[in-house]
C-alpha angles and dihedrals in degrees: 000000000000089000089066090062095055099036089108088053100046096075094042101050100082102122111044109200110192107229117223093193122124105253125163142179117239139178105226138023094273096041091236102113121094105151148029135202117215140158129239109283096027120133111214140174134227118199122209120211134173115222133194119199109168108034141033097230095119091045091049103041109012133224116288098188145344139201133181142162125221125199121196142168104271092192089068106028139016130205118234099187143287137256120208123225113263090255090067108054096150102090107153105186094342128168098041111195097166094118119062111237093021137082127187120203129184139156144175134210134215090194103037111218117238118211140110087241115044125184109222109175144328118236122208123215139175123214106227106167141018113269144070129292129186113207104208121196124202144153112306095209126003090201097056130061098242096168104047126183113220095228100134133240095020101041092201123225110239096183097093089054095044094043104031093166130039119261133036111320106166111076129189115188121216118192113197119195130182123266110257113265118254090238093059090049090052090048091054092048091051090051091053092045092050091049091051093049093051090051090052092050093050091050091052090053095054114113118252108270119244084239092060108116099232101045097043092047092053092052091048094050093048088051093052093048090055092050091051091052092049091055 
């Protein structure tokens, strides 16, 4: 099914010009996020972006297609799918979840987006057990131009620049902690309740203010009676 996705690329990619530009995969719009803290049972998202830092190729030409594979610790988290950005509606069989601990994502565009930071897809995960999991992204297929620049007529292969070494070089760390025990939650509630009760008792013991209606009125009446007697 994946061949359907890149059918429009197959006839175009004849001359593969290895790009020397500095491209990188990131996990948010500013390329500053590398980890997430969640608790067991939490559903969470990991966004995938393509960034360009030293050229304007993406801004000038746009990105025609992308493809990446992610490995993760299936004993700690599980993937539940992925949704491509609106710019990449051609999905073929993406995402591919057929292998436990692995997800393949790819997409193609009829109107290649032009930007130095392009949102590719959003992966969905579920935290299932306490522990840590690195989600590692790498080249889906070294024999195919997964990330393809829309610079007709060459349609340059960006993979060698994005994945300069073999293996999975972009890591996103997920730290999964346990859900707080009900007992600890009750303990916290009891502390708060005790504090509130003590404050209420203190307020009841406060002397009546001189501005309180009853006390101030009594004093005023006594004073007036004494003045009348003196007269």
